[in-house]
MILUM-533662 format. One record per residue (C-alpha): x, y, z; residue number from 1. Coordinates in nm, 4 decimals, padded with zeros to 6 digits, m for minus. Each point is the difference from the previous one (the first is absolute). Layout:
BEGIN
<rec><c1>X</c1><c2>Y</c2><c3>Z</c3><num>NUM</num></rec>
...
***
This chain:
BEGIN
<rec><c1>m00.8569</c1><c2>01.1501</c2><c3>m01.4084</c3><num>1</num></rec>
<rec><c1>00.0563</c1><c2>00.3711</c2><c3>m00.0631</c3><num>2</num></rec>
<rec><c1>00.2806</c1><c2>00.1329</c2><c3>m00.2164</c3><num>3</num></rec>
<rec><c1>00.1021</c1><c2>00.3574</c2><c3>m00.0855</c3><num>4</num></rec>
<rec><c1>00.3414</c1><c2>m00.0347</c2><c3>m00.1636</c3><num>5</num></rec>
<rec><c1>00.2433</c1><c2>m00.2313</c2><c3>m00.1772</c3><num>6</num></rec>
<rec><c1>00.3156</c1><c2>m00.1325</c2><c3>00.1644</c3><num>7</num></rec>
<rec><c1>00.3200</c1><c2>m00.0972</c2><c3>m00.1802</c3><num>8</num></rec>
<rec><c1>00.2383</c1><c2>m00.2535</c2><c3>00.1541</c3><num>9</num></rec>
<rec><c1>00.3732</c1><c2>00.0680</c2><c3>00.0141</c3><num>10</num></rec>
<rec><c1>00.2626</c1><c2>m00.2656</c2><c3>00.0707</c3><num>11</num></rec>
<rec><c1>m00.0075</c1><c2>00.0330</c2><c3>00.3763</c3><num>12</num></rec>
<rec><c1>m00.3128</c1><c2>00.1934</c2><c3>00.0881</c3><num>13</num></rec>
<rec><c1>m00.2891</c1><c2>00.1993</c2><c3>m00.1434</c3><num>14</num></rec>
<rec><c1>m00.0311</c1><c2>00.3426</c2><c3>m00.1548</c3><num>15</num></rec>
<rec><c1>m00.3166</c1><c2>00.2032</c2><c3>00.0255</c3><num>16</num></rec>
<rec><c1>m00.0267</c1><c2>00.1500</c2><c3>m00.3460</c3><num>17</num></rec>
<rec><c1>m00.2315</c1><c2>00.2947</c2><c3>00.0612</c3><num>18</num></rec>
<rec><c1>00.0336</c1><c2>00.0191</c2><c3>00.3800</c3><num>19</num></rec>
<rec><c1>m00.3712</c1><c2>m00.0415</c2><c3>00.0594</c3><num>20</num></rec>
<rec><c1>m00.1620</c1><c2>m00.2070</c2><c3>00.2689</c3><num>21</num></rec>
<rec><c1>m00.1036</c1><c2>m00.3604</c2><c3>m00.0499</c3><num>22</num></rec>
<rec><c1>m00.2298</c1><c2>m00.2267</c2><c3>00.1980</c3><num>23</num></rec>
<rec><c1>m00.0501</c1><c2>m00.3772</c2><c3>m00.0259</c3><num>24</num></rec>
<rec><c1>m00.2456</c1><c2>m00.2032</c2><c3>00.2050</c3><num>25</num></rec>
<rec><c1>m00.0862</c1><c2>m00.3708</c2><c3>m00.0130</c3><num>26</num></rec>
<rec><c1>m00.2251</c1><c2>m00.2064</c2><c3>00.2219</c3><num>27</num></rec>
<rec><c1>m00.1170</c1><c2>m00.3585</c2><c3>m00.0427</c3><num>28</num></rec>
<rec><c1>m00.2145</c1><c2>m00.1792</c2><c3>00.2577</c3><num>29</num></rec>
<rec><c1>m00.0751</c1><c2>m00.3684</c2><c3>m00.0580</c3><num>30</num></rec>
<rec><c1>m00.1817</c1><c2>m00.2883</c2><c3>00.1650</c3><num>31</num></rec>
<rec><c1>00.0706</c1><c2>m00.3720</c2><c3>m00.0359</c3><num>32</num></rec>
<rec><c1>m00.2451</c1><c2>m00.2703</c2><c3>00.1119</c3><num>33</num></rec>
<rec><c1>00.0246</c1><c2>m00.3783</c2><c3>00.0328</c3><num>34</num></rec>
<rec><c1>m00.3011</c1><c2>m00.2105</c2><c3>00.1032</c3><num>35</num></rec>
<rec><c1>00.0091</c1><c2>m00.3709</c2><c3>00.0773</c3><num>36</num></rec>
<rec><c1>m00.2761</c1><c2>m00.2475</c2><c3>00.0825</c3><num>37</num></rec>
<rec><c1>00.0654</c1><c2>m00.3669</c2><c3>00.0839</c3><num>38</num></rec>
<rec><c1>m00.1862</c1><c2>m00.2936</c2><c3>00.1507</c3><num>39</num></rec>
<rec><c1>00.1888</c1><c2>m00.2936</c2><c3>00.1579</c3><num>40</num></rec>
<rec><c1>m00.1602</c1><c2>m00.2788</c2><c3>00.2053</c3><num>41</num></rec>
<rec><c1>m00.3261</c1><c2>00.1913</c2><c3>00.0023</c3><num>42</num></rec>
<rec><c1>00.1616</c1><c2>00.3124</c2><c3>00.1449</c3><num>43</num></rec>
<rec><c1>m00.0196</c1><c2>00.3117</c2><c3>m00.2153</c3><num>44</num></rec>
<rec><c1>00.2686</c1><c2>00.2664</c2><c3>00.0296</c3><num>45</num></rec>
<rec><c1>00.0037</c1><c2>00.3432</c2><c3>m00.1612</c3><num>46</num></rec>
<rec><c1>00.3055</c1><c2>00.2234</c2><c3>m00.0183</c3><num>47</num></rec>
<rec><c1>00.0316</c1><c2>00.3615</c2><c3>m00.1133</c3><num>48</num></rec>
<rec><c1>00.3308</c1><c2>00.1773</c2><c3>m00.0527</c3><num>49</num></rec>
<rec><c1>00.0285</c1><c2>00.3629</c2><c3>m00.1020</c3><num>50</num></rec>
<rec><c1>00.2847</c1><c2>00.2441</c2><c3>m00.0504</c3><num>51</num></rec>
<rec><c1>m00.0337</c1><c2>00.3734</c2><c3>m00.0626</c3><num>52</num></rec>
<rec><c1>00.2847</c1><c2>00.2287</c2><c3>m00.1089</c3><num>53</num></rec>
<rec><c1>00.0399</c1><c2>00.3697</c2><c3>m00.0754</c3><num>54</num></rec>
<rec><c1>00.3095</c1><c2>00.1359</c2><c3>m00.1703</c3><num>55</num></rec>
<rec><c1>00.0383</c1><c2>00.3707</c2><c3>m00.0659</c3><num>56</num></rec>
<rec><c1>00.2808</c1><c2>00.2413</c2><c3>m00.0866</c3><num>57</num></rec>
<rec><c1>00.0124</c1><c2>00.3752</c2><c3>m00.0507</c3><num>58</num></rec>
<rec><c1>00.2769</c1><c2>00.2026</c2><c3>m00.1645</c3><num>59</num></rec>
<rec><c1>00.0378</c1><c2>00.3786</c2><c3>m00.0161</c3><num>60</num></rec>
<rec><c1>00.2876</c1><c2>00.1442</c2><c3>m00.2018</c3><num>61</num></rec>
<rec><c1>00.0683</c1><c2>00.3701</c2><c3>00.0494</c3><num>62</num></rec>
<rec><c1>00.2670</c1><c2>00.2317</c2><c3>m00.1331</c3><num>63</num></rec>
<rec><c1>00.2202</c1><c2>m00.0512</c2><c3>00.3070</c3><num>64</num></rec>
<rec><c1>m00.1959</c1><c2>m00.2259</c2><c3>00.2314</c3><num>65</num></rec>
<rec><c1>m00.1384</c1><c2>m00.3524</c2><c3>m00.0492</c3><num>66</num></rec>
<rec><c1>m00.2428</c1><c2>m00.1911</c2><c3>00.2194</c3><num>67</num></rec>
<rec><c1>m00.1058</c1><c2>m00.3643</c2><c3>m00.0199</c3><num>68</num></rec>
<rec><c1>m00.2168</c1><c2>m00.2152</c2><c3>00.2228</c3><num>69</num></rec>
<rec><c1>m00.1082</c1><c2>m00.3642</c2><c3>m00.0001</c3><num>70</num></rec>
<rec><c1>m00.2687</c1><c2>m00.2029</c2><c3>00.1729</c3><num>71</num></rec>
<rec><c1>m00.0300</c1><c2>m00.3784</c2><c3>00.0229</c3><num>72</num></rec>
<rec><c1>m00.2827</c1><c2>m00.1766</c2><c3>00.1820</c3><num>73</num></rec>
<rec><c1>m00.0540</c1><c2>m00.3746</c2><c3>00.0111</c3><num>74</num></rec>
<rec><c1>m00.2427</c1><c2>m00.2011</c2><c3>00.2102</c3><num>75</num></rec>
<rec><c1>m00.1477</c1><c2>m00.3470</c2><c3>m00.0354</c3><num>76</num></rec>
<rec><c1>m00.1832</c1><c2>m00.2638</c2><c3>00.2026</c3><num>77</num></rec>
<rec><c1>m00.0975</c1><c2>m00.3654</c2><c3>m00.0190</c3><num>78</num></rec>
<rec><c1>m00.3396</c1><c2>m00.1010</c2><c3>00.1421</c3><num>79</num></rec>
<rec><c1>m00.1102</c1><c2>m00.3592</c2><c3>00.0567</c3><num>80</num></rec>
<rec><c1>m00.3641</c1><c2>m00.0431</c2><c3>00.0927</c3><num>81</num></rec>
<rec><c1>m00.0363</c1><c2>m00.0552</c2><c3>00.3721</c3><num>82</num></rec>
<rec><c1>00.3466</c1><c2>00.1378</c2><c3>00.0799</c3><num>83</num></rec>
<rec><c1>00.1455</c1><c2>00.3434</c2><c3>00.0651</c3><num>84</num></rec>
<rec><c1>00.1490</c1><c2>00.1893</c2><c3>m00.2932</c3><num>85</num></rec>
<rec><c1>00.3782</c1><c2>m00.0331</c2><c3>m00.0346</c3><num>86</num></rec>
<rec><c1>00.2088</c1><c2>00.2922</c2><c3>m00.1250</c3><num>87</num></rec>
<rec><c1>00.2109</c1><c2>m00.0887</c2><c3>m00.3034</c3><num>88</num></rec>
<rec><c1>00.1869</c1><c2>00.3168</c2><c3>m00.0943</c3><num>89</num></rec>
<rec><c1>00.0115</c1><c2>00.3465</c2><c3>00.1521</c3><num>90</num></rec>
<rec><c1>00.2097</c1><c2>00.3068</c2><c3>m00.0814</c3><num>91</num></rec>
<rec><c1>m00.0294</c1><c2>00.3787</c2><c3>m00.0068</c3><num>92</num></rec>
<rec><c1>00.2976</c1><c2>00.1974</c2><c3>m00.1361</c3><num>93</num></rec>
<rec><c1>00.0019</c1><c2>00.3773</c2><c3>m00.0570</c3><num>94</num></rec>
<rec><c1>00.2969</c1><c2>00.1995</c2><c3>m00.1357</c3><num>95</num></rec>
<rec><c1>00.0548</c1><c2>00.3717</c2><c3>m00.0696</c3><num>96</num></rec>
<rec><c1>00.3212</c1><c2>00.1125</c2><c3>m00.1712</c3><num>97</num></rec>
<rec><c1>00.0860</c1><c2>00.3611</c2><c3>m00.0922</c3><num>98</num></rec>
<rec><c1>00.3256</c1><c2>00.0675</c2><c3>m00.1846</c3><num>99</num></rec>
<rec><c1>00.2080</c1><c2>00.2836</c2><c3>m00.1420</c3><num>100</num></rec>
<rec><c1>00.2873</c1><c2>00.0120</c2><c3>m00.2504</c3><num>101</num></rec>
<rec><c1>00.3381</c1><c2>00.0656</c2><c3>00.1658</c3><num>102</num></rec>
<rec><c1>00.2562</c1><c2>m00.0856</c2><c3>m00.2705</c3><num>103</num></rec>
<rec><c1>m00.0406</c1><c2>00.0598</c2><c3>m00.3745</c3><num>104</num></rec>
<rec><c1>00.2702</c1><c2>m00.2323</c2><c3>m00.1385</c3><num>105</num></rec>
<rec><c1>m00.0375</c1><c2>m00.2789</c2><c3>00.0821</c3><num>106</num></rec>
<rec><c1>m00.3608</c1><c2>00.0798</c2><c3>00.0802</c3><num>107</num></rec>
<rec><c1>m00.0460</c1><c2>m00.0801</c2><c3>00.3678</c3><num>108</num></rec>
<rec><c1>m00.3063</c1><c2>00.0661</c2><c3>00.2105</c3><num>109</num></rec>
<rec><c1>m00.0465</c1><c2>00.0228</c2><c3>00.3759</c3><num>110</num></rec>
<rec><c1>m00.2966</c1><c2>m00.2068</c2><c3>00.1217</c3><num>111</num></rec>
<rec><c1>m00.1814</c1><c2>m00.0058</c2><c3>00.3335</c3><num>112</num></rec>
<rec><c1>m00.2217</c1><c2>m00.3081</c2><c3>00.0283</c3><num>113</num></rec>
<rec><c1>m00.2428</c1><c2>m00.0650</c2><c3>00.2834</c3><num>114</num></rec>
<rec><c1>m00.1632</c1><c2>m00.3446</c2><c3>00.0081</c3><num>115</num></rec>
<rec><c1>m00.2409</c1><c2>m00.1665</c2><c3>00.2405</c3><num>116</num></rec>
<rec><c1>m00.0777</c1><c2>m00.3745</c2><c3>m00.0005</c3><num>117</num></rec>
<rec><c1>m00.2646</c1><c2>m00.1736</c2><c3>00.2089</c3><num>118</num></rec>
<rec><c1>m00.2916</c1><c2>m00.2467</c2><c3>m00.0058</c3><num>119</num></rec>
<rec><c1>m00.3698</c1><c2>00.0659</c2><c3>m00.0453</c3><num>120</num></rec>
<rec><c1>m00.1576</c1><c2>m00.2794</c2><c3>00.2039</c3><num>121</num></rec>
<rec><c1>00.0636</c1><c2>m00.2151</c2><c3>00.3030</c3><num>122</num></rec>
<rec><c1>00.2399</c1><c2>m00.2927</c2><c3>m00.0221</c3><num>123</num></rec>
<rec><c1>00.3079</c1><c2>m00.1531</c2><c3>00.1620</c3><num>124</num></rec>
<rec><c1>00.3767</c1><c2>m00.0028</c2><c3>m00.0564</c3><num>125</num></rec>
<rec><c1>00.2051</c1><c2>m00.2360</c2><c3>00.2149</c3><num>126</num></rec>
<rec><c1>m00.3169</c1><c2>m00.0713</c2><c3>00.2009</c3><num>127</num></rec>
<rec><c1>m00.0260</c1><c2>00.3701</c2><c3>00.0920</c3><num>128</num></rec>
<rec><c1>m00.3128</c1><c2>00.1985</c2><c3>m00.0935</c3><num>129</num></rec>
<rec><c1>00.0179</c1><c2>00.2565</c2><c3>m00.2806</c3><num>130</num></rec>
<rec><c1>m00.2536</c1><c2>00.2579</c2><c3>m00.1148</c3><num>131</num></rec>
<rec><c1>m00.0318</c1><c2>00.3299</c2><c3>m00.1862</c3><num>132</num></rec>
<rec><c1>00.3072</c1><c2>00.2161</c2><c3>00.0786</c3><num>133</num></rec>
<rec><c1>00.1343</c1><c2>m00.2716</c2><c3>00.2316</c3><num>134</num></rec>
<rec><c1>00.2751</c1><c2>m00.0444</c2><c3>m00.0921</c3><num>135</num></rec>
<rec><c1>00.0663</c1><c2>00.3112</c2><c3>m00.2105</c3><num>136</num></rec>
<rec><c1>00.3367</c1><c2>00.0187</c2><c3>m00.1750</c3><num>137</num></rec>
<rec><c1>00.0983</c1><c2>00.3537</c2><c3>m00.0966</c3><num>138</num></rec>
<rec><c1>00.3156</c1><c2>00.1152</c2><c3>m00.1735</c3><num>139</num></rec>
<rec><c1>00.1289</c1><c2>00.3232</c2><c3>m00.1466</c3><num>140</num></rec>
<rec><c1>00.3013</c1><c2>00.0029</c2><c3>m00.2264</c3><num>141</num></rec>
<rec><c1>00.1980</c1><c2>00.2790</c2><c3>m00.1620</c3><num>142</num></rec>
<rec><c1>00.1806</c1><c2>m00.1329</c2><c3>m00.3051</c3><num>143</num></rec>
<rec><c1>00.1787</c1><c2>00.1062</c2><c3>m00.3165</c3><num>144</num></rec>
<rec><c1>m00.1030</c1><c2>m00.1668</c2><c3>m00.3243</c3><num>145</num></rec>
<rec><c1>m00.1564</c1><c2>00.0327</c2><c3>m00.3420</c3><num>146</num></rec>
<rec><c1>m00.3506</c1><c2>m00.0033</c2><c3>m00.1392</c3><num>147</num></rec>
<rec><c1>m00.0968</c1><c2>m00.0986</c2><c3>m00.3534</c3><num>148</num></rec>
<rec><c1>m00.3335</c1><c2>00.0478</c2><c3>m00.1744</c3><num>149</num></rec>
<rec><c1>m00.1473</c1><c2>m00.1286</c2><c3>m00.3221</c3><num>150</num></rec>
<rec><c1>00.0164</c1><c2>00.2122</c2><c3>m00.3112</c3><num>151</num></rec>
<rec><c1>m00.3755</c1><c2>00.0395</c2><c3>m00.0128</c3><num>152</num></rec>
<rec><c1>m00.0953</c1><c2>00.0904</c2><c3>m00.3548</c3><num>153</num></rec>
<rec><c1>m00.3252</c1><c2>m00.1886</c2><c3>00.0445</c3><num>154</num></rec>
<rec><c1>m00.2128</c1><c2>m00.1036</c2><c3>00.2954</c3><num>155</num></rec>
<rec><c1>00.0371</c1><c2>m00.3752</c2><c3>m00.0616</c3><num>156</num></rec>
<rec><c1>00.3045</c1><c2>m00.0773</c2><c3>00.2138</c3><num>157</num></rec>
<rec><c1>00.1556</c1><c2>00.1781</c2><c3>00.2973</c3><num>158</num></rec>
<rec><c1>00.2849</c1><c2>m00.1146</c2><c3>00.2217</c3><num>159</num></rec>
<rec><c1>00.2134</c1><c2>00.1320</c2><c3>00.2838</c3><num>160</num></rec>
<rec><c1>00.3328</c1><c2>m00.1175</c2><c3>00.1444</c3><num>161</num></rec>
<rec><c1>00.1513</c1><c2>00.1330</c2><c3>00.3228</c3><num>162</num></rec>
<rec><c1>00.3091</c1><c2>m00.1209</c2><c3>00.1841</c3><num>163</num></rec>
<rec><c1>00.2539</c1><c2>00.1284</c2><c3>00.2488</c3><num>164</num></rec>
<rec><c1>00.2061</c1><c2>m00.0387</c2><c3>00.3175</c3><num>165</num></rec>
<rec><c1>m00.0252</c1><c2>00.1944</c2><c3>00.3228</c3><num>166</num></rec>
<rec><c1>m00.0602</c1><c2>m00.0044</c2><c3>00.3731</c3><num>167</num></rec>
<rec><c1>m00.3220</c1><c2>m00.0936</c2><c3>00.1768</c3><num>168</num></rec>
<rec><c1>m00.1694</c1><c2>00.0297</c2><c3>00.3371</c3><num>169</num></rec>
<rec><c1>m00.2427</c1><c2>m00.2768</c2><c3>00.0875</c3><num>170</num></rec>
<rec><c1>m00.2318</c1><c2>m00.0870</c2><c3>00.2838</c3><num>171</num></rec>
<rec><c1>m00.2330</c1><c2>m00.2876</c2><c3>00.0841</c3><num>172</num></rec>
<rec><c1>m00.3081</c1><c2>00.1036</c2><c3>00.1998</c3><num>173</num></rec>
<rec><c1>m00.1820</c1><c2>m00.2743</c2><c3>00.1864</c3><num>174</num></rec>
<rec><c1>m00.2516</c1><c2>m00.0435</c2><c3>00.2797</c3><num>175</num></rec>
<rec><c1>m00.0905</c1><c2>m00.3691</c2><c3>00.0268</c3><num>176</num></rec>
<rec><c1>00.1909</c1><c2>m00.1521</c2><c3>m00.2917</c3><num>177</num></rec>
<rec><c1>00.3366</c1><c2>00.0011</c2><c3>00.1762</c3><num>178</num></rec>
<rec><c1>00.3537</c1><c2>00.0327</c2><c3>m00.1332</c3><num>179</num></rec>
<rec><c1>00.2455</c1><c2>m00.2887</c2><c3>m00.0292</c3><num>180</num></rec>
<rec><c1>00.2806</c1><c2>00.1641</c2><c3>00.1991</c3><num>181</num></rec>
<rec><c1>00.1899</c1><c2>m00.3275</c2><c3>00.0384</c3><num>182</num></rec>
<rec><c1>00.0405</c1><c2>m00.0328</c2><c3>m00.3760</c3><num>183</num></rec>
<rec><c1>00.1839</c1><c2>00.3249</c2><c3>m00.0746</c3><num>184</num></rec>
<rec><c1>00.1530</c1><c2>00.1657</c2><c3>00.3033</c3><num>185</num></rec>
<rec><c1>m00.0982</c1><c2>00.3368</c2><c3>m00.1534</c3><num>186</num></rec>
<rec><c1>m00.2261</c1><c2>00.2743</c2><c3>00.1283</c3><num>187</num></rec>
<rec><c1>m00.3325</c1><c2>m00.1062</c2><c3>m00.1451</c3><num>188</num></rec>
<rec><c1>m00.1684</c1><c2>00.3330</c2><c3>00.0754</c3><num>189</num></rec>
<rec><c1>00.2426</c1><c2>00.2244</c2><c3>m00.1956</c3><num>190</num></rec>
<rec><c1>00.2840</c1><c2>m00.0905</c2><c3>m00.2345</c3><num>191</num></rec>
<rec><c1>00.2054</c1><c2>00.1525</c2><c3>m00.2785</c3><num>192</num></rec>
<rec><c1>00.2268</c1><c2>m00.1204</c2><c3>m00.2769</c3><num>193</num></rec>
<rec><c1>00.0751</c1><c2>00.0000</c2><c3>m00.3710</c3><num>194</num></rec>
<rec><c1>m00.2777</c1><c2>m00.0397</c2><c3>m00.2575</c3><num>195</num></rec>
<rec><c1>m00.0271</c1><c2>m00.1263</c2><c3>m00.3558</c3><num>196</num></rec>
<rec><c1>m00.3131</c1><c2>00.0348</c2><c3>m00.2131</c3><num>197</num></rec>
<rec><c1>m00.1038</c1><c2>m00.0981</c2><c3>m00.3514</c3><num>198</num></rec>
<rec><c1>m00.3532</c1><c2>00.0426</c2><c3>m00.1341</c3><num>199</num></rec>
<rec><c1>m00.1510</c1><c2>m00.0613</c2><c3>m00.3436</c3><num>200</num></rec>
<rec><c1>m00.3569</c1><c2>00.0615</c2><c3>m00.1198</c3><num>201</num></rec>
<rec><c1>m00.1474</c1><c2>m00.0840</c2><c3>m00.3408</c3><num>202</num></rec>
<rec><c1>m00.3532</c1><c2>00.0566</c2><c3>m00.1286</c3><num>203</num></rec>
<rec><c1>m00.0780</c1><c2>m00.0954</c2><c3>m00.3597</c3><num>204</num></rec>
<rec><c1>m00.3202</c1><c2>m00.0013</c2><c3>m00.2013</c3><num>205</num></rec>
<rec><c1>00.0876</c1><c2>m00.2566</c2><c3>m00.2665</c3><num>206</num></rec>
<rec><c1>m00.3298</c1><c2>00.0333</c2><c3>m00.1827</c3><num>207</num></rec>
<rec><c1>m00.3299</c1><c2>00.1701</c2><c3>00.0729</c3><num>208</num></rec>
<rec><c1>m00.1066</c1><c2>m00.3003</c2><c3>00.2094</c3><num>209</num></rec>
<rec><c1>00.3328</c1><c2>m00.1550</c2><c3>00.1120</c3><num>210</num></rec>
<rec><c1>00.2270</c1><c2>00.1549</c2><c3>00.2644</c3><num>211</num></rec>
<rec><c1>00.3054</c1><c2>m00.1025</c2><c3>00.2013</c3><num>212</num></rec>
<rec><c1>00.1524</c1><c2>00.1253</c2><c3>00.3245</c3><num>213</num></rec>
<rec><c1>00.3212</c1><c2>m00.0783</c2><c3>00.1836</c3><num>214</num></rec>
<rec><c1>00.1056</c1><c2>00.1643</c2><c3>00.3266</c3><num>215</num></rec>
<rec><c1>00.2976</c1><c2>m00.0982</c2><c3>00.2124</c3><num>216</num></rec>
<rec><c1>00.1920</c1><c2>00.1553</c2><c3>00.2873</c3><num>217</num></rec>
<rec><c1>00.2991</c1><c2>m00.1332</c2><c3>00.1929</c3><num>218</num></rec>
<rec><c1>00.1238</c1><c2>00.1682</c2><c3>00.3193</c3><num>219</num></rec>
<rec><c1>00.2995</c1><c2>m00.0854</c2><c3>00.2209</c3><num>220</num></rec>
<rec><c1>00.0467</c1><c2>00.1754</c2><c3>00.3350</c3><num>221</num></rec>
<rec><c1>00.3072</c1><c2>m00.0775</c2><c3>00.2081</c3><num>222</num></rec>
<rec><c1>00.0026</c1><c2>00.0162</c2><c3>00.3775</c3><num>223</num></rec>
<rec><c1>00.2582</c1><c2>00.1193</c2><c3>00.2485</c3><num>224</num></rec>
<rec><c1>00.1936</c1><c2>m00.3270</c2><c3>00.0034</c3><num>225</num></rec>
<rec><c1>00.0136</c1><c2>m00.0168</c2><c3>m00.3829</c3><num>226</num></rec>
<rec><c1>00.3751</c1><c2>m00.0707</c2><c3>m00.0175</c3><num>227</num></rec>
<rec><c1>m00.0257</c1><c2>m00.2795</c2><c3>00.2579</c3><num>228</num></rec>
<rec><c1>m00.3290</c1><c2>m00.1575</c2><c3>m00.1055</c3><num>229</num></rec>
<rec><c1>m00.1240</c1><c2>00.0648</c2><c3>m00.3549</c3><num>230</num></rec>
<rec><c1>m00.2922</c1><c2>m00.2387</c2><c3>00.0503</c3><num>231</num></rec>
<rec><c1>m00.1484</c1><c2>00.2388</c2><c3>00.2573</c3><num>232</num></rec>
<rec><c1>m00.0769</c1><c2>00.2482</c2><c3>m00.2814</c3><num>233</num></rec>
<rec><c1>m00.3626</c1><c2>00.0380</c2><c3>m00.1003</c3><num>234</num></rec>
<rec><c1>m00.0695</c1><c2>m00.0944</c2><c3>m00.3621</c3><num>235</num></rec>
<rec><c1>m00.3289</c1><c2>00.0066</c2><c3>m00.1847</c3><num>236</num></rec>
<rec><c1>m00.1192</c1><c2>m00.0734</c2><c3>m00.3529</c3><num>237</num></rec>
<rec><c1>m00.3430</c1><c2>00.0803</c2><c3>m00.1409</c3><num>238</num></rec>
<rec><c1>m00.1102</c1><c2>m00.1152</c2><c3>m00.3470</c3><num>239</num></rec>
<rec><c1>m00.3372</c1><c2>00.0393</c2><c3>m00.1681</c3><num>240</num></rec>
<rec><c1>m00.0678</c1><c2>m00.0913</c2><c3>m00.3624</c3><num>241</num></rec>
<rec><c1>m00.3093</c1><c2>m00.0666</c2><c3>m00.2019</c3><num>242</num></rec>
<rec><c1>m00.1417</c1><c2>m00.0442</c2><c3>m00.3474</c3><num>243</num></rec>
<rec><c1>m00.3564</c1><c2>00.1256</c2><c3>m00.0372</c3><num>244</num></rec>
<rec><c1>m00.2632</c1><c2>m00.0287</c2><c3>m00.2698</c3><num>245</num></rec>
<rec><c1>m00.2541</c1><c2>00.2730</c2><c3>00.0642</c3><num>246</num></rec>
<rec><c1>m00.1057</c1><c2>m00.0642</c2><c3>00.3638</c3><num>247</num></rec>
<rec><c1>00.1341</c1><c2>m00.3549</c2><c3>00.0258</c3><num>248</num></rec>
<rec><c1>00.3573</c1><c2>m00.1121</c2><c3>00.0415</c3><num>249</num></rec>
<rec><c1>00.2611</c1><c2>m00.2247</c2><c3>00.1534</c3><num>250</num></rec>
<rec><c1>00.2071</c1><c2>00.1573</c2><c3>00.2760</c3><num>251</num></rec>
<rec><c1>00.3115</c1><c2>m00.0990</c2><c3>00.1956</c3><num>252</num></rec>
<rec><c1>00.1029</c1><c2>00.1574</c2><c3>00.3314</c3><num>253</num></rec>
<rec><c1>00.3139</c1><c2>m00.0662</c2><c3>00.2037</c3><num>254</num></rec>
<rec><c1>00.1004</c1><c2>00.1650</c2><c3>00.3285</c3><num>255</num></rec>
<rec><c1>00.3064</c1><c2>m00.1070</c2><c3>00.1967</c3><num>256</num></rec>
<rec><c1>00.1326</c1><c2>00.1571</c2><c3>00.3204</c3><num>257</num></rec>
<rec><c1>00.3171</c1><c2>m00.0966</c2><c3>00.1860</c3><num>258</num></rec>
<rec><c1>m00.0059</c1><c2>00.1760</c2><c3>00.3381</c3><num>259</num></rec>
<rec><c1>00.1477</c1><c2>m00.1696</c2><c3>00.3073</c3><num>260</num></rec>
<rec><c1>m00.1810</c1><c2>00.2483</c2><c3>00.2229</c3><num>261</num></rec>
<rec><c1>m00.3234</c1><c2>m00.1707</c2><c3>m00.1021</c3><num>262</num></rec>
<rec><c1>00.0840</c1><c2>m00.3583</c2><c3>m00.0908</c3><num>263</num></rec>
<rec><c1>00.2966</c1><c2>m00.2372</c2><c3>m00.0103</c3><num>264</num></rec>
<rec><c1>m00.1035</c1><c2>m00.1167</c2><c3>m00.3482</c3><num>265</num></rec>
<rec><c1>m00.1005</c1><c2>00.1824</c2><c3>m00.3162</c3><num>266</num></rec>
<rec><c1>m00.3631</c1><c2>00.1101</c2><c3>m00.0214</c3><num>267</num></rec>
<rec><c1>m00.1236</c1><c2>m00.0795</c2><c3>m00.3523</c3><num>268</num></rec>
<rec><c1>m00.3418</c1><c2>00.0438</c2><c3>m00.1593</c3><num>269</num></rec>
<rec><c1>m00.0663</c1><c2>m00.0809</c2><c3>m00.3653</c3><num>270</num></rec>
<rec><c1>m00.3068</c1><c2>m00.0719</c2><c3>m00.2101</c3><num>271</num></rec>
<rec><c1>m00.1098</c1><c2>m00.0493</c2><c3>m00.3577</c3><num>272</num></rec>
<rec><c1>m00.3675</c1><c2>00.0436</c2><c3>m00.0686</c3><num>273</num></rec>
<rec><c1>m00.2623</c1><c2>00.0802</c2><c3>m00.2590</c3><num>274</num></rec>
<rec><c1>m00.1279</c1><c2>00.3438</c2><c3>00.0937</c3><num>275</num></rec>
<rec><c1>m00.2611</c1><c2>00.2610</c2><c3>m00.0800</c3><num>276</num></rec>
<rec><c1>00.1137</c1><c2>00.3629</c2><c3>m00.0186</c3><num>277</num></rec>
<rec><c1>m00.2090</c1><c2>00.3076</c2><c3>00.0665</c3><num>278</num></rec>
***
């Protein structure tokens, strides 16, 4: 993490004391492994499960212009000897969000967020094949909100909170995966509607060897029939938390997506594992 100035928090926003630039960067890759070996009725079975994650966020604070970006990657498989590997969890989410101050009191910023969500490997949803960039969900939202930062007098703990309301344009790209047109009645290729976003990131070095992280982001995107059918709105929640001692830790990940263009039921992935960080 790089730091070139101190920030002071006001009641409803932040104040850059000496108007200099500031950069924060965090990245934490981790790998969790579970190995099982059993023998029943003379038949020996071995099982290997693994889950890899990468969580990263970047923040640039300028005199008039701010820029933040986030990356989340998660992929895991289960392999039983003599059988094909089965995918357990799979997600790739990339976000880029510039913002500028538009109102001084109360301190309101104008944000433009662009986010892409897809899978890394091959799999199935509703018995339809999925693969990298198929499907690809892409949205861009312009929203008004506020951004808070930690008062960083030391490098031990940093946090960021962003929230706001606006309007979004969204599109689901697909080749073979298919879109569940019968579930929504909307245009699955291009849609627009209201948006609501809240995001919180915390990185803390408790001691020289012990650290803690907590990242969460909730996004709600309405569709064209929002007033008639609220359930047709896309809603997603991503949570990652972990407590780490040097390179070892315990980590919890939760990813939930409600999108009737893709599935009639919620798509939920969660895991808690002992991991090794790099």
